[in-house]
C-alpha positions as CSV (number, residue, x, y, z in Angstrom):
1,M,0.0,-0.1,0.0
2,D,1.4,3.3,-0.9
3,G,-1.0,5.3,1.4
4,S,-3.1,6.9,-1.2
5,D,-6.2,5.7,0.4
6,R,-5.6,7.6,3.6
7,A,-8.2,10.1,4.6
8,D,-5.6,12.9,4.9
9,N,-4.7,12.4,1.3
10,F,-8.1,13.6,0.0
11,P,-8.3,16.8,-1.4
12,D,-9.5,19.5,1.1
13,T,-11.1,22.7,0.4
14,G,-9.4,24.2,3.4
15,G,-12.7,24.2,5.3
16,G,-12.2,20.9,6.8
17,R,-14.4,19.1,4.2
18,P,-13.2,17.0,1.3
19,T,-13.9,18.5,-2.2
20,G,-17.4,17.4,-3.4
21,A,-19.0,17.8,0.0
22,A,-22.0,20.1,-0.1
23,P,-21.5,23.7,0.6
24,G,-22.2,24.2,4.3
25,A,-21.7,20.5,5.1
26,G,-19.5,19.6,8.0
27,Y,-18.8,16.8,10.2
28,R,-21.1,17.5,13.0
29,A,-23.3,14.5,14.2
30,T,-25.1,13.3,17.3
31,V,-24.2,9.7,18.6
32,V,-27.6,8.0,18.9
33,S,-26.1,4.5,20.1
34,V,-22.9,2.6,20.5
35,G,-23.0,-0.9,19.2
36,D,-19.8,-2.2,20.6
37,G,-16.3,-1.0,21.1
38,D,-15.8,0.0,17.5
39,T,-19.1,1.0,16.0
40,L,-21.2,4.0,16.5
41,R,-24.7,5.0,15.1
42,V,-24.9,8.8,14.5
43,S,-27.6,11.1,13.2
44,T,-26.7,14.0,10.9
45,G,-30.4,15.4,11.5
46,S,-31.7,13.8,8.1
47,K,-30.6,10.1,8.5
48,P,-28.7,7.7,10.7
49,I,-25.3,6.6,9.8
50,T,-23.2,3.8,11.0
51,I,-19.7,4.4,11.6
52,R,-16.9,1.9,12.1
53,L,-13.8,3.4,13.9
54,A,-10.8,2.9,11.7
55,C,-7.9,1.0,13.2
56,I,-9.7,-0.1,16.3
57,D,-10.2,-3.8,16.8
58,A,-12.3,-4.0,19.8
59,P,-13.8,-7.3,20.9
60,E,-17.4,-7.9,20.0
61,T,-19.9,-8.0,23.0
62,A,-20.4,-11.6,23.1
63,Q,-16.6,-12.2,23.4
64,S,-15.5,-12.9,27.1
65,P,-14.1,-11.4,29.1
66,Y,-13.4,-8.0,27.3
67,G,-16.5,-7.9,25.2
68,Q,-18.7,-6.4,28.1
69,Q,-16.2,-3.9,28.7
70,S,-15.8,-2.7,25.1
71,R,-19.1,-1.0,24.8
72,P,-18.9,1.1,27.9
73,T,-15.4,2.2,27.0
74,C,-16.4,3.4,23.7
75,S,-19.6,5.1,25.1
76,S,-17.5,7.0,27.6
77,A,-15.3,8.4,24.6
78,Y,-18.4,9.1,22.5
79,P,-21.5,9.7,24.8
80,V,-24.9,9.1,23.6
81,A,-26.9,12.4,23.3
82,G,-29.5,12.7,26.1
83,R,-28.0,10.1,28.4
């Protein structure tokens, strides 16, 4: 791999969004749920989006003994709105 697929290699308009993003678009979203230690569900106001955190290999919830600790750890870093 030459690194050309890395996010920081995509063209940037200088406003923090990749070229081709709608004017006024940003990266703001509200966390609506945490699936496990590496999956979030967010809402941008118009639709829900599932996000898998890159380079994070967290145990699945059913994997003992650390799977049960994975979700709360992710939730502490990315709190669900309204909780």
